[in-house]
Backbone as a printed PyTorch tensor [residue, N CA C, xyz], in Angstrom:
tensor([[[221.6800,  29.6640, -71.7870],
         [220.9860,  28.8200, -70.8540],
         [221.0760,  29.3300, -69.6340]],

        [[219.4060,  29.4270, -69.3020],
         [218.8130,  29.8360, -67.5270],
         [219.7490,  28.5560, -66.7610]],

        [[220.1460,  29.5400, -65.3320],
         [220.2610,  29.5170, -64.1820],
         [219.2920,  29.1220, -63.1120]],

        [[218.1420,  29.4090, -63.6020],
         [217.0650,  28.8190, -62.0630],
         [215.5980,  28.4210, -63.0760]],

        [[214.8760,  28.3870, -62.4880],
         [213.3880,  27.6720, -63.1370],
         [212.9690,  29.6420, -63.1030]],

        [[211.7930,  28.8550, -64.6430],
         [211.0200,  30.2490, -64.4140],
         [210.1640,  30.2740, -63.5130]],

        [[209.1880,  31.6410, -62.4540],
         [207.8040,  31.4720, -61.9200],
         [206.9600,  30.7400, -62.6260]],

        [[206.5310,  29.9910, -60.9220],
         [205.3610,  29.2880, -61.2120],
         [204.2460,  30.1030, -62.2580]],

        [[203.7210,  29.7320, -63.1770],
         [202.7550,  30.8410, -64.0580],
         [201.9060,  31.7150, -63.0970]],

        [[200.7420,  32.8050, -63.4890],
         [200.2680,  33.4510, -62.3760],
         [198.9040,  33.1570, -63.0390]],

        [[198.2700,  33.2360, -63.9170],
         [196.9710,  32.9110, -64.2200],
         [196.9100,  31.5550, -64.5540]],

        [[196.5130,  30.3170, -63.8250],
         [196.2580,  29.6850, -64.0490],
         [194.8470,  28.5670, -64.1960]],

        [[194.6300,  28.3640, -65.9340],
         [193.7480,  27.9640, -65.9270],
         [192.8190,  26.7430, -64.9140]],

        [[191.7260,  26.5360, -64.4450],
         [191.8360,  25.0640, -63.6130],
         [190.7440,  24.3830, -64.4160]],

        [[190.3200,  24.4560, -65.5760],
         [189.7590,  24.0250, -66.3390],
         [189.9880,  21.8300, -66.9450]],

        [[189.4180,  21.7410, -66.8090],
         [190.0210,  19.7260, -66.4970],
         [190.4250,  20.3440, -68.6290]],

        [[191.7960,  19.5090, -68.4370],
         [192.6290,  20.2690, -70.0530],
         [193.2170,  18.3150, -69.5390]],

        [[193.0870,  17.3880, -70.9320],
         [194.1160,  16.1270, -70.7950],
         [195.7200,  16.4570, -71.1950]],

        [[196.6960,  16.2500, -70.3380],
         [198.1980,  16.2750, -70.7410],
         [198.6500,  14.4940, -71.1680]],

        [[199.3520,  14.1330, -72.0590],
         [199.9310,  13.6410, -72.2930],
         [201.4220,  13.0620, -71.9270]],

        [[202.3300,  12.7570, -71.0960],
         [203.8760,  12.7090, -71.0350],
         [204.2620,  11.7970, -71.5330]],

        [[205.2540,  12.1840, -72.8670],
         [206.0290,  10.7990, -73.6070],
         [207.1490,  11.0250, -73.1640]],

        [[207.3100,   9.6600, -71.8950],
         [208.9530,  10.0890, -71.7360],
         [209.9110,   8.5990, -72.5410]],

        [[211.2270,   9.1200, -72.4300],
         [212.2000,   7.6860, -72.6130],
         [212.3940,   7.0850, -71.2650]],

        [[212.9950,   5.7640, -71.7660],
         [213.1110,   4.9680, -70.2180],
         [214.7400,   4.7890, -70.5260]],

        [[214.6500,   4.8410, -71.3850],
         [217.1470,   4.9410, -71.3960],
         [217.0510,   6.1150, -70.1470]],

        [[218.5370,   5.9460, -69.4910],
         [219.2130,   6.3070, -68.4650],
         [217.9810,   6.8360, -67.6400]],

        [[217.1160,   5.6710, -66.8540],
         [216.0140,   6.0710, -66.3500],
         [216.9790,   6.4760, -64.8180]],

        [[217.8860,   6.6200, -64.2920],
         [218.1160,   7.5130, -63.3090],
         [217.4120,   8.7190, -63.5010]],

        [[218.0110,   9.6940, -64.6300],
         [217.3360,  10.9880, -64.9270],
         [215.9260,  11.0280, -65.4840]],

        [[215.3350,   9.6380, -66.1430],
         [214.4680,  10.4200, -67.2580],
         [213.0510,   9.7000, -66.0290]],

        [[213.3940,   8.6670, -64.8180],
         [212.4570,   8.4440, -63.3940],
         [212.2420,   9.8290, -63.1820]],

        [[213.0810,  10.3390, -63.1190],
         [213.0570,  11.5370, -61.8400],
         [212.8380,  12.8300, -62.7690]],

        [[212.6310,  12.7840, -63.5620],
         [212.2320,  14.4870, -64.8400],
         [210.8150,  13.8520, -64.5780]],

        [[210.0170,  12.4210, -65.2580],
         [208.1990,  12.1970, -64.9300],
         [208.1460,  12.2040, -63.5880]],

        [[209.0800,  12.5510, -62.5150],
         [208.0310,  12.2960, -61.6250],
         [207.6560,  13.6750, -60.8580]],

        [[209.1160,  15.0370, -61.4680],
         [208.8870,  16.0920, -61.2430],
         [207.4790,  16.6340, -61.9620]],

        [[207.7180,  16.3980, -63.1830],
         [206.5920,  17.1290, -64.1580],
         [205.2160,  16.4650, -63.5820]],

        [[204.8640,  15.5350, -63.1340],
         [203.8900,  14.4360, -62.6770],
         [203.4980,  15.8740, -61.6410]],

        [[204.6100,  15.6610, -60.5060],
         [204.0050,  16.5020, -59.7110],
         [203.8000,  17.7580, -59.0680]],

        [[204.6890,  18.3630, -60.4370],
         [204.4840,  19.7730, -60.1820],
         [202.9690,  20.0850, -61.2030]],

        [[202.4600,  19.0290, -62.4360],
         [201.3850,  19.3410, -62.8800],
         [199.8030,  18.9560, -62.0700]],

        [[200.4530,  18.0610, -61.0590],
         [199.1090,  18.5850, -59.7720],
         [199.1790,  19.8470, -58.9780]],

        [[200.3790,  19.8450, -58.4720],
         [200.0530,  20.6770, -58.0960],
         [199.2440,  22.0910, -59.0770]],

        [[199.9020,  22.3390, -59.9970],
         [199.1510,  23.3490, -60.5700],
         [197.6100,  23.9890, -61.1230]],

        [[197.3830,  22.0880, -61.4380],
         [196.1040,  22.3290, -61.8960],
         [196.2930,  20.9680, -61.1010]],

        [[195.5670,  20.6610, -60.2100],
         [194.5090,  18.9440, -59.7900],
         [193.1970,  18.6010, -61.2390]],

        [[193.0870,  19.5870, -61.7900],
         [192.1560,  19.1390, -62.4430],
         [192.5530,  18.5360, -63.8050]],

        [[193.7010,  18.3490, -64.1020],
         [194.3660,  17.7390, -64.9830],
         [193.8680,  16.6890, -65.2230]],

        [[193.8000,  15.7820, -66.4920],
         [194.3640,  14.4470, -66.6250],
         [195.5120,  13.7620, -67.3350]],

        [[196.1750,  13.2810, -66.4880],
         [197.6950,  13.1190, -67.3680],
         [197.6090,  12.3790, -67.4000]],

        [[198.3470,  11.9330, -68.8990],
         [198.2300,  10.3110, -69.0830],
         [200.2490,  10.1950, -69.1440]],

        [[200.4220,   8.8560, -68.6530],
         [202.4010,   9.3570, -69.0510],
         [202.4960,   7.9330, -69.8030]],

        [[203.0250,   8.0730, -71.5630],
         [203.5600,   6.6600, -71.5460],
         [205.0120,   6.3240, -72.2630]],

        [[205.7220,   5.5570, -71.7150],
         [206.9490,   5.2350, -71.9890],
         [207.3110,   4.7700, -73.5070]],

        [[208.7110,   5.2490, -73.6710],
         [209.1380,   4.7360, -75.1940],
         [210.8410,   4.2830, -75.2020]],

        [[211.2210,   3.2760, -75.4210],
         [213.0900,   2.3850, -75.2530],
         [213.7330,   4.1980, -75.3530]],

        [[213.8360,   4.6840, -76.5750],
         [214.2590,   6.3390, -76.6480],
         [213.9400,   7.4190, -76.7370]],

        [[215.0980,   9.0020, -76.8240],
         [214.3540,   9.6020, -77.1940],
         [214.0360,   9.7410, -78.2350]],

        [[214.6100,   9.2120, -79.2410],
         [214.7560,   8.4240, -81.1440],
         [212.9830,   8.2810, -80.9210]],

        [[212.9780,   7.9600, -80.6140],
         [210.7830,   6.9790, -80.6040],
         [210.1650,   8.0770, -80.3270]],

        [[210.3750,   8.9780, -78.9570],
         [209.5820,  10.0440, -78.8060],
         [208.4590,  10.7680, -79.8610]],

        [[208.9740,  11.1820, -81.1360],
         [208.7280,  11.4930, -81.9240],
         [207.2620,  10.9980, -82.7340]],

        [[207.5420,   9.7650, -82.9200],
         [206.5800,   8.3850, -83.5260],
         [204.9610,   8.7090, -82.4960]],

        [[205.6790,   8.3880, -81.4030],
         [203.8940,   7.8500, -80.5690],
         [203.5410,   9.2820, -79.8570]],

        [[204.2290,  10.6240, -80.4370],
         [203.9420,  12.0240, -80.3430],
         [202.6210,  11.9720, -81.2760]],

        [[203.1620,  11.6880, -82.0820],
         [202.1030,  11.7540, -83.9130],
         [201.1170,  10.6610, -83.5850]],

        [[201.7810,   9.9920, -82.3790],
         [200.6370,   8.9300, -82.6710],
         [199.2620,   9.2080, -81.5720]],

        [[199.7320,   9.5440, -80.3470],
         [199.0190,  10.2110, -79.4180],
         [198.4510,  11.7470, -80.0810]],

        [[198.8040,  12.3690, -80.8560],
         [198.1950,  13.3560, -81.5920],
         [197.2530,  12.9550, -82.1940]],

        [[196.9680,  11.7770, -83.1930],
         [196.1590,  11.3880, -83.8290],
         [195.1050,  10.8010, -83.2650]],

        [[194.8840,   9.9710, -81.7590],
         [194.0880,   8.7110, -81.1830],
         [193.9130,   9.5550, -80.1700]],

        [[194.2580,  10.6470, -79.7350],
         [193.4570,  11.0270, -78.2060],
         [193.5030,  12.7250, -77.9310]],

        [[193.7680,  13.4480, -78.7920],
         [194.2130,  14.9850, -79.0590],
         [194.0430,  15.2510, -78.0240]],

        [[194.9160,  15.2290, -76.7080],
         [195.3570,  16.0080, -76.1120],
         [195.5260,  17.2470, -75.6530]],

        [[194.9860,  18.0000, -74.9730],
         [195.5830,  19.4010, -74.5250],
         [197.2320,  19.9670, -75.3660]],

        [[197.6140,  19.3140, -74.9650],
         [199.1570,  19.6040, -74.8560],
         [200.1360,  17.8720, -74.5880]],

        [[201.1660,  18.3590, -74.9030],
         [202.0520,  16.7210, -74.2910],
         [203.1780,  16.9840, -74.4370]],

        [[203.8140,  16.5470, -73.3630],
         [205.3950,  16.5250, -72.6610],
         [206.0720,  15.7410, -73.0410]],

        [[207.1360,  16.4210, -73.9280],
         [207.9130,  15.1450, -74.9160],
         [209.4530,  15.1420, -73.5340]],

        [[209.8570,  14.3080, -72.6990],
         [211.0550,  13.5640, -72.1770],
         [211.7600,  13.2990, -71.7330]],

        [[212.8100,  13.2770, -72.2780],
         [213.6110,  12.4670, -72.4640],
         [215.3960,  12.8330, -71.7370]],

        [[216.5260,  12.2160, -72.3900],
         [217.5530,  12.4800, -72.2070],
         [219.1480,  12.0170, -73.2290]],

        [[219.5940,  12.5800, -73.4690],
         [220.6660,  11.8140, -74.6050],
         [221.6210,  12.6890, -73.4920]],

        [[223.0820,  12.0170, -73.6200],
         [223.7460,  12.8550, -73.3580],
         [225.4190,  12.0790, -74.2430]],

        [[225.6430,  12.8690, -74.5330],
         [226.7470,  13.6700, -75.3380],
         [228.0110,  12.3330, -75.4250]],

        [[227.9540,  11.5690, -76.5260],
         [229.3020,  10.9240, -76.6390],
         [230.1510,  11.7570, -77.2350]],

        [[231.3190,  10.2350, -77.5080],
         [232.3860,  10.9730, -78.5350],
         [232.0140,  10.7960, -79.5780]],

        [[231.4400,  10.2210, -80.6440],
         [230.4770,  10.8650, -81.5360],
         [229.2170,  11.7590, -81.9370]],

        [[229.5350,  11.9590, -82.8480],
         [227.7240,  12.4640, -83.5510],
         [226.7180,  12.6260, -83.0700]],

        [[226.5050,  10.7410, -82.8110],
         [225.3260,  10.7540, -82.8450],
         [224.1780,  11.2940, -81.7800]],

        [[224.5040,  11.4790, -81.3180],
         [223.3820,  12.1330, -79.4030],
         [222.9630,  13.8970, -80.3360]],

        [[224.1530,  14.4930, -81.2650],
         [223.6220,  15.3480, -81.5950],
         [222.4570,  15.2160, -83.2870]],

        [[222.8550,  14.2240, -83.7380],
         [221.8510,  14.0710, -84.7840],
         [220.6380,  13.6190, -84.0100]],

        [[220.3800,  13.0720, -83.1640],
         [219.0530,  12.4010, -82.1840],
         [218.4940,  13.7670, -82.0030]],

        [[219.1750,  14.7180, -81.2890],
         [219.0240,  15.7770, -80.6040],
         [218.4960,  16.2950, -81.2210]],

        [[218.8870,  16.7720, -82.5060],
         [218.3030,  17.3360, -83.9340],
         [216.9680,  16.6350, -84.1060]],

        [[216.5740,  15.6900, -84.6980],
         [216.0640,  14.5680, -85.6820],
         [214.5310,  15.0590, -84.7520]],

        [[214.6470,  15.2330, -83.3240],
         [214.4400,  15.0250, -82.2580],
         [213.1040,  15.9750, -82.1260]],

        [[214.3020,  17.6100, -82.0070],
         [213.0430,  18.7490, -82.0100],
         [212.8820,  19.4140, -83.1600]],

        [[213.3800,  18.8980, -84.2660],
         [212.4880,  19.1790, -85.7460],
         [211.2600,  18.2820, -85.5840]],

        [[210.6570,  17.4230, -85.7450],
         [210.3530,  15.8720, -85.0680],
         [209.1340,  16.5900, -84.5520]],

        [[209.6120,  16.8470, -83.6620],
         [208.1400,  17.4410, -82.3350],
         [207.9500,  18.9770, -82.9780]],

        [[208.3850,  19.7290, -83.3790],
         [208.1900,  21.3400, -83.5760],
         [207.2260,  21.0730, -84.6110]],

        [[207.3730,  20.4270, -85.7130],
         [206.5900,  20.1070, -87.0620],
         [205.1130,  19.2520, -86.5930]],

        [[205.0840,  18.5730, -85.0410],
         [204.2510,  18.2110, -85.1330],
         [203.0640,  19.1870, -84.5390]],

        [[203.9870,  19.4580, -83.7840],
         [202.9440,  20.5780, -82.5920],
         [202.6630,  21.5880, -83.8380]],

        [[203.3620,  22.4940, -84.7920],
         [203.0160,  23.3780, -85.6720],
         [201.4110,  22.6260, -86.6940]],

        [[201.9360,  21.4510, -86.6560],
         [201.0570,  20.5780, -88.2910],
         [199.1910,  20.4820, -87.2610]],

        [[199.2940,  20.0800, -85.4490],
         [198.5950,  19.5120, -84.8150],
         [197.9190,  21.1700, -84.5110]],

        [[198.9870,  22.3730, -84.2520],
         [198.1420,  23.4430, -83.1780],
         [197.9520,  23.1320, -81.7140]],

        [[199.0690,  22.3060, -81.6090],
         [199.1150,  21.3330, -80.3890],
         [200.3780,  22.1700, -79.6390]],

        [[200.7970,  22.3050, -78.9890],
         [201.4010,  22.5380, -77.7950],
         [202.0590,  21.1350, -77.1510]],

        [[203.3990,  21.3980, -77.6970],
         [204.0080,  19.9170, -77.4610],
         [205.8640,  20.4520, -77.2060]],

        [[205.4770,  20.2260, -75.4370],
         [206.6500,  20.5860, -74.5790],
         [207.5090,  20.0740, -75.2560]],

        [[208.7770,  20.6780, -74.8490],
         [209.6870,  19.9240, -75.7650],
         [211.5170,  19.6960, -74.4870]],

        [[211.1230,  18.8670, -73.2700],
         [212.1730,  18.8880, -72.3270],
         [213.3570,  17.2750, -72.9370]],

        [[213.2330,  16.9110, -74.4900],
         [214.1310,  16.3860, -74.0690],
         [215.6590,  16.8150, -74.4470]],

        [[216.3100,  16.5210, -73.1580],
         [217.2080,  17.2100, -72.9780],
         [218.8870,  16.5890, -73.1750]],

        [[220.0270,  17.3170, -73.7280],
         [220.9190,  16.8360, -74.4420],
         [221.8340,  17.4130, -73.3130]],

        [[223.1090,  16.4750, -72.7720],
         [223.2610,  17.0280, -71.7100],
         [225.1820,  16.6220, -72.4730]],

        [[226.5390,  17.0420, -71.7330],
         [227.1990,  16.4360, -72.1810],
         [227.8680,  15.2790, -70.7100]],

        [[227.1360,  15.5590, -69.6740],
         [227.5210,  14.4940, -68.9270],
         [226.8350,  14.2140, -68.1300]],

        [[226.8540,  13.1810, -66.6000],
         [226.1260,  13.0370, -65.9140],
         [226.5170,  14.3210, -64.7070]],

        [[226.7990,  14.9730, -65.0320],
         [226.7420,  16.1310, -64.0010],
         [225.8260,  17.0620, -64.2880]],

        [[225.4040,  17.6410, -65.5150],
         [224.3870,  18.1350, -65.8890],
         [222.9750,  17.3820, -65.8280]],

        [[223.3390,  16.1390, -66.4740],
         [222.3660,  15.5340, -66.7110],
         [220.9210,  15.7380, -64.8810]],

        [[222.0240,  15.5140, -64.1900],
         [221.6020,  15.7400, -62.9560],
         [221.4080,  16.8140, -62.3770]],

        [[221.7800,  18.1090, -62.5840],
         [220.9000,  19.5870, -62.0530],
         [219.9900,  19.6570, -62.9300]],

        [[219.6600,  18.8530, -64.1290],
         [218.6290,  19.7010, -64.6750],
         [217.1110,  18.2260, -64.6860]],

        [[217.9780,  17.0490, -64.1180],
         [216.2600,  16.0400, -63.9550],
         [215.8240,  16.1250, -62.7970]],

        [[217.2020,  15.9820, -61.2440],
         [217.1080,  15.4710, -60.0530],
         [217.5130,  16.5440, -59.4150]],

        [[218.3080,  17.4770, -59.7310],
         [218.4960,  18.9100, -58.7110],
         [217.2900,  19.6980, -59.4220]],

        [[217.0820,  20.7500, -57.8070],
         [215.5930,  21.3080, -58.1880],
         [215.8370,  22.7770, -58.9530]],

        [[217.0520,  23.1960, -58.7290],
         [217.2510,  24.7360, -59.2810],
         [217.0950,  25.0570, -60.6600]],

        [[217.6260,  24.1110, -61.4140],
         [217.4590,  23.8270, -62.7440],
         [216.2520,  22.4470, -63.5190]],

        [[215.4970,  21.9290, -62.3310],
         [214.6700,  20.5660, -62.6500],
         [213.8840,  21.0240, -63.7420]],

        [[213.7700,  20.6260, -64.7460],
         [213.2160,  20.4430, -66.3490],
         [211.8440,  19.6930, -66.4900]],

        [[211.5260,  18.9080, -65.6880],
         [210.5930,  18.3710, -65.0000],
         [209.4590,  19.5530, -64.9010]],

        [[209.5310,  20.3910, -64.0100],
         [209.1130,  20.7270, -63.4010],
         [208.4380,  22.2800, -64.3960]],

        [[210.2290,  22.4240, -65.3450],
         [209.9200,  23.6630, -66.4580],
         [207.9460,  23.3190, -67.3270]],

        [[208.8290,  21.4820, -67.3920],
         [207.8620,  21.3570, -68.2550],
         [206.4810,  21.5030, -67.9630]],

        [[205.7370,  21.4620, -66.7410],
         [205.5770,  21.2780, -66.5100],
         [204.1320,  22.7610, -65.8960]],

        [[205.5720,  23.4100, -65.4530],
         [205.0020,  24.8250, -65.7960],
         [204.8530,  25.3760, -66.9620]],

        [[205.4910,  25.1000, -68.3320],
         [205.3410,  25.6350, -69.8680],
         [204.2180,  24.7350, -70.1790]],

        [[203.7820,  23.9280, -70.2730],
         [202.4610,  22.7700, -69.9700],
         [201.4070,  23.4600, -69.6240]],

        [[201.1210,  24.4500, -68.5230],
         [200.0100,  25.1120, -67.6610],
         [199.9570,  26.3260, -68.6880]],

        [[201.0060,  26.7280, -68.3670],
         [201.0660,  28.1040, -69.6160],
         [200.1590,  28.1920, -71.1290]],

        [[200.5700,  27.0800, -71.2890],
         [200.6340,  27.1130, -72.6640],
         [198.5580,  26.8530, -72.5450]],

        [[198.5330,  25.6940, -72.0270],
         [196.6740,  25.8240, -72.3490],
         [195.8410,  26.3790, -71.8520]],

        [[196.4940,  27.1940, -70.9590],
         [196.1610,  29.1810, -70.8490],
         [195.9650,  30.1490, -71.6720]],

        [[197.5790,  29.6490, -72.6840],
         [197.4560,  30.8730, -73.8250],
         [196.1050,  30.1580, -74.8520]],

        [[196.2310,  29.1870, -75.4940],
         [195.9880,  28.5640, -75.7230],
         [193.9970,  28.7060, -75.6190]],

        [[194.2800,  28.2630, -74.6430],
         [192.2370,  28.5550, -74.1430],
         [191.5170,  29.9720, -74.5230]],

        [[192.8340,  30.8680, -74.1600],
         [192.5890,  32.2930, -74.7230],
         [192.1850,  32.5820, -75.4820]],

        [[193.2540,  32.5780, -76.4490],
         [192.9150,  32.4140, -77.8910],
         [191.4760,  31.8530, -79.0030]],

        [[191.4350,  30.8120, -77.7690],
         [190.1010,  30.0610, -78.6960],
         [189.1360,  30.5590, -77.7650]],

        [[189.3180,  31.7750, -77.2000],
         [187.5160,  32.3450, -76.3850],
         [188.2720,  33.6260, -76.8450]],

        [[188.6850,  34.3110, -77.9070],
         [189.2860,  35.5610, -78.5380],
         [189.3000,  36.3280, -77.8890]],

        [[189.9390,  35.9500, -76.5700],
         [190.5500,  37.0800, -75.3850],
         [191.3530,  37.9900, -75.6840]],

        [[190.7810,  39.7860, -76.1710],
         [191.6250,  41.1410, -76.3060],
         [193.6460,  40.5700, -75.3730]],

        [[193.4900,  39.7230, -73.9520],
         [194.4910,  39.9570, -73.6020],
         [195.3270,  39.8620, -74.5830]],

        [[195.5820,  38.3950, -74.8470],
         [196.1900,  37.6940, -75.3730],
         [197.0810,  39.0070, -76.9250]],

        [[195.5020,  39.1020, -77.6820],
         [196.3460,  39.8550, -78.6910],
         [195.5400,  42.0260, -78.1050]],

        [[197.0200,  42.7570, -78.2640],
         [196.5390,  43.4860, -76.7060],
         [196.3120,  45.0150, -77.9880]],

        [[196.5120,  44.1810, -79.6490],
         [195.9640,  45.5060, -80.8560],
         [194.8060,  45.5390, -81.7590]],

        [[193.9930,  43.5370, -80.6490],
         [192.9310,  43.4140, -81.7870],
         [191.6950,  45.1760, -81.1260]]])
């Protein structure tokens, strides 16, 4: 696991794009912070982004809403945010695995980036570091990944040989 945020993307498309954030309401101290840091970083990276945010009860509900957004709104990118704190049973691991597989299937099927920051943590100390802290903030990381993917997908659609150096 990384110990710091990735650098800000170098090549930022200033093209108007639509991003939908689908975020869990569960564990609000952490998920609200994730949403806020994601929105702030997106606004800083590209002020032309149209950002829509939708909240769902918990992490398990995220994929069905992501699929619905894909079908109805066709955004340029979706960011999935949530927090699962591992308990004493396998429930958290099962939810995390299900969400991960579902989000990947949706992204591949629709050929649209889905940035997956539904975080599985062992305890609230890890959750704080990843959702509220500045060093590992996964909200900022999600925003940076989204902007990078929008730029990469745009280059591919334009047939830019920089993306495919052997072309």
